VOTI-552516 format. One record per atom (N, C-alpha, C): residue number from 1; residue in three letters; atom name; x, y, z. Coordinates in steps of 0.2 Angstrom, whole numbers, plus 5000, padded with zeros to 4 digits. Last residue first. Layout:
num|residu|atome|x|y|z
NUM|Ala|CA|X|Y|Z
...
This chain:
num|residu|atome|x|y|z
80|Unk|N|5111|5076|4961
80|Unk|CA|5116|5071|4963
80|Unk|C|5120|5070|4956
79|Unk|N|5101|5084|4957
79|Unk|CA|5106|5087|4960
79|Unk|C|5112|5083|4961
78|Unk|N|5091|5075|4953
78|Unk|CA|5095|5079|4948
78|Unk|C|5101|5082|4951
77|Unk|N|5085|5071|4965
77|Unk|CA|5089|5067|4961
77|Unk|C|5094|5070|4956
76|Unk|N|5078|5083|4968
76|Unk|CA|5083|5081|4972
76|Unk|C|5088|5076|4969
75|Unk|N|5069|5083|4957
75|Unk|CA|5074|5088|4958
75|Unk|C|5080|5087|4962
74|Unk|N|5062|5071|4960
74|Unk|CA|5065|5072|4954
74|Unk|C|5071|5077|4954
73|Unk|N|5056|5074|4973
73|Unk|CA|5061|5069|4972
73|Unk|C|5065|5069|4966
72|Unk|N|5047|5084|4968
72|Unk|CA|5053|5086|4973
72|Unk|C|5058|5081|4973
71|Unk|N|5039|5076|4960
71|Unk|CA|5043|5082|4957
71|Unk|C|5049|5084|4962
70|Unk|N|5033|5068|4969
70|Unk|CA|5038|5065|4964
70|Unk|C|5042|5071|4961
69|Unk|N|5026|5077|4977
69|Unk|CA|5031|5074|4980
69|Unk|C|5036|5071|4975
68|Unk|N|5017|5081|4967
68|Unk|CA|5021|5086|4970
68|Unk|C|5027|5083|4973
67|Unk|N|5011|5069|4964
67|Unk|CA|5015|5072|4959
67|Unk|C|5019|5077|4962
66|Unk|N|5004|5068|4977
66|Unk|CA|5009|5063|4975
66|Unk|C|5013|5066|4969
65|Unk|N|4996|5079|4976
65|Unk|CA|5001|5079|4982
65|Unk|C|5006|5073|4980
64|Unk|N|4988|5075|4965
64|Unk|CA|4991|5081|4965
64|Unk|C|4997|5081|4970
63|Unk|N|4982|5064|4970
63|Unk|CA|4986|5063|4965
63|Unk|C|4991|5069|4964
62|Unk|N|4974|5070|4980
62|Unk|CA|4979|5065|4982
62|Unk|C|4984|5064|4976
61|Unk|N|4966|5078|4972
61|Unk|CA|4970|5081|4977
61|Unk|C|4975|5076|4980
60|Unk|N|4959|5068|4964
60|Unk|CA|4963|5073|4961
60|Unk|C|4968|5076|4966
59|Unk|N|4951|5062|4974
59|Unk|CA|4956|5058|4971
59|Unk|C|4961|5063|4967
58|Unk|N|4943|5073|4978
58|Unk|CA|4948|5070|4983
58|Unk|C|4953|5066|4979
57|Unk|N|4942|5084|4964
57|Unk|CA|4940|5079|4968
57|Unk|C|4945|5077|4973
56|Unk|N|4942|5094|4952
56|Unk|CA|4944|5095|4959
56|Unk|C|4940|5090|4964
55|Unk|N|4946|5093|4937
55|Unk|CA|4942|5089|4941
55|Unk|C|4944|5089|4948
54|Unk|N|4956|5100|4930
54|Unk|CA|4949|5103|4930
54|Unk|C|4944|5099|4935
53|Unk|N|4967|5092|4931
53|Unk|CA|4967|5098|4935
53|Unk|C|4959|5101|4935
52|Unk|N|4969|5082|4922
52|Unk|CA|4965|5081|4927
52|Unk|C|4963|5087|4931
51|Unk|N|4979|5088|4913
51|Unk|CA|4972|5086|4910
51|Unk|C|4967|5085|4916
50|Unk|N|4990|5088|4921
50|Unk|CA|4987|5094|4920
50|Unk|C|4980|5093|4917
49|Unk|N|4992|5074|4922
49|Unk|CA|4990|5078|4928
49|Unk|C|4987|5084|4926
48|Unk|N|4997|5072|4909
48|Unk|CA|4990|5069|4911
48|Unk|C|4988|5072|4917
47|Unk|N|5008|5080|4910
47|Unk|CA|5003|5082|4905
47|Unk|C|4996|5079|4907
46|Unk|N|5015|5072|4919
46|Unk|CA|5013|5079|4921
46|Unk|C|5008|5081|4916
45|Unk|N|5017|5060|4912
45|Unk|CA|5013|5060|4918
45|Unk|C|5011|5067|4919
44|Unk|N|5026|5065|4902
44|Unk|CA|5020|5062|4900
44|Unk|C|5015|5062|4906
43|Unk|N|5037|5069|4910
43|Unk|CA|5033|5074|4906
43|Unk|C|5027|5072|4904
42|Unk|N|5042|5057|4915
42|Unk|CA|5039|5062|4919
42|Unk|C|5035|5067|4915
41|Unk|N|5037|5042|4907
41|Unk|CA|5042|5048|4908
41|Unk|C|5038|5053|4911
40|Unk|N|5031|5028|4918
40|Unk|CA|5030|5033|4912
40|Unk|C|5035|5039|4913
39|Unk|N|5030|5021|4929
39|Unk|CA|5036|5020|4925
39|Unk|C|5036|5024|4918
38|Unk|N|5019|5025|4936
38|Unk|CA|5026|5026|4939
38|Unk|C|5031|5024|4935
37|Unk|N|5006|5024|4932
37|Unk|CA|5010|5030|4930
37|Unk|C|5017|5030|4932
36|Unk|N|5000|5014|4938
36|Unk|CA|4999|5014|4931
36|Unk|C|5004|5020|4928
35|Unk|N|5002|5016|4951
35|Unk|CA|5005|5010|4948
35|Unk|C|5005|5010|4941
34|Unk|N|4993|5027|4953
34|Unk|CA|5000|5027|4954
34|Unk|C|5004|5022|4950
33|Unk|N|4981|5020|4951
33|Unk|CA|4983|5026|4946
33|Unk|C|4991|5027|4947
32|Unk|N|4981|5012|4962
32|Unk|CA|4981|5009|4955
32|Unk|C|4983|5014|4950
31|Unk|N|4981|5021|4972
31|Unk|CA|4987|5017|4972
31|Unk|C|4987|5014|4965
30|Unk|N|4969|5027|4970
30|Unk|CA|4974|5031|4969
30|Unk|C|4981|5027|4968
29|Unk|N|4961|5015|4974
29|Unk|CA|4960|5018|4967
29|Unk|C|4966|5023|4966
28|Unk|N|4965|5013|4987
28|Unk|CA|4966|5008|4982
28|Unk|C|4966|5011|4975
27|Unk|N|4959|5026|4993
27|Unk|CA|4967|5024|4993
27|Unk|C|4968|5019|4988
26|Unk|N|4946|5027|4993
26|Unk|CA|4949|5030|4987
26|Unk|C|4957|5028|4987
25|Unk|N|4941|5021|5004
25|Unk|CA|4939|5018|4998
25|Unk|C|4943|5020|4992
24|Unk|N|4947|5029|5014
24|Unk|CA|4949|5022|5014
24|Unk|C|4947|5019|5007
23|Unk|N|4939|5040|5011
23|Unk|CA|4947|5040|5010
23|Unk|C|4949|5033|5009
22|Unk|N|4927|5036|5015
22|Unk|CA|4928|5038|5008
22|Unk|C|4935|5038|5007
21|Unk|N|4929|5034|5029
21|Unk|CA|4927|5028|5024
21|Unk|C|4928|5030|5017
20|Unk|N|4933|5047|5033
20|Unk|CA|4937|5041|5034
20|Unk|C|4935|5036|5029
19|Unk|N|4926|5059|5034
19|Unk|CA|4928|5057|5027
19|Unk|C|4932|5050|5027
18|Unk|N|4922|5062|5047
18|Unk|CA|4917|5061|5042
18|Unk|C|4919|5058|5035
17|Unk|N|4931|5064|5058
17|Unk|CA|4930|5057|5055
17|Unk|C|4925|5056|5049
16|Unk|N|4942|5078|5057
16|Unk|CA|4936|5075|5059
16|Unk|C|4936|5068|5056
15|Unk|N|4954|5083|5051
15|Unk|CA|4954|5081|5058
15|Unk|C|4948|5077|5060
14|Unk|N|4965|5084|5037
14|Unk|CA|4958|5082|5040
14|Unk|C|4958|5080|5047
13|Unk|N|4975|5088|5029
13|Unk|CA|4973|5092|5035
13|Unk|C|4966|5090|5038
12|Unk|N|4980|5081|5019
12|Unk|CA|4975|5085|5018
12|Unk|C|4972|5089|5024
11|Unk|N|4991|5074|5026
11|Unk|CA|4992|5078|5020
11|Unk|C|4987|5083|5018
10|Unk|N|4984|5068|5037
10|Unk|CA|4989|5073|5038
10|Unk|C|4990|5077|5032
9|Unk|N|4976|5059|5030
9|Unk|CA|4973|5064|5034
9|Unk|C|4978|5070|5036
8|Unk|N|4985|5051|5024
8|Unk|CA|4981|5055|5020
8|Unk|C|4978|5061|5024
7|Unk|N|4991|5045|5035
7|Unk|CA|4995|5049|5031
7|Unk|C|4991|5054|5026
6|Unk|N|4980|5038|5040
6|Unk|CA|4983|5043|5044
6|Unk|C|4987|5048|5040
5|Unk|N|4978|5029|5029
5|Unk|CA|4972|5034|5031
5|Unk|C|4976|5039|5035
4|Unk|N|4993|5027|5020
4|Unk|CA|4988|5025|5025
4|Unk|C|4983|5030|5026
3|Unk|N|5000|5022|5004
3|Unk|CA|4999|5027|5009
3|Unk|C|4994|5024|5014
2|Unk|N|5003|5011|4996
2|Unk|CA|5007|5017|4995
2|Unk|C|5006|5022|5001
1|Unk|N|5004|4994|5000
1|Unk|CA|5000|5000|5000
1|Unk|C|5004|5006|5000
């Protein structure tokens, strides 16, 4: 599993329990999306991400955070 309920709550700043079931249901979907993009060239994934930008859903927010993290790692690796 790429993330946990607690990690998602922290990333999104969620403190109440209203969204727990929804988040737990979405984690496997986001993981599936991640697995489908992880070996693609960064530029291609970024273009797909921009196409998703219009859809402001929780899945989008999780993917957005994932891509931001991947971008940070990409720049860190480029420094080495």
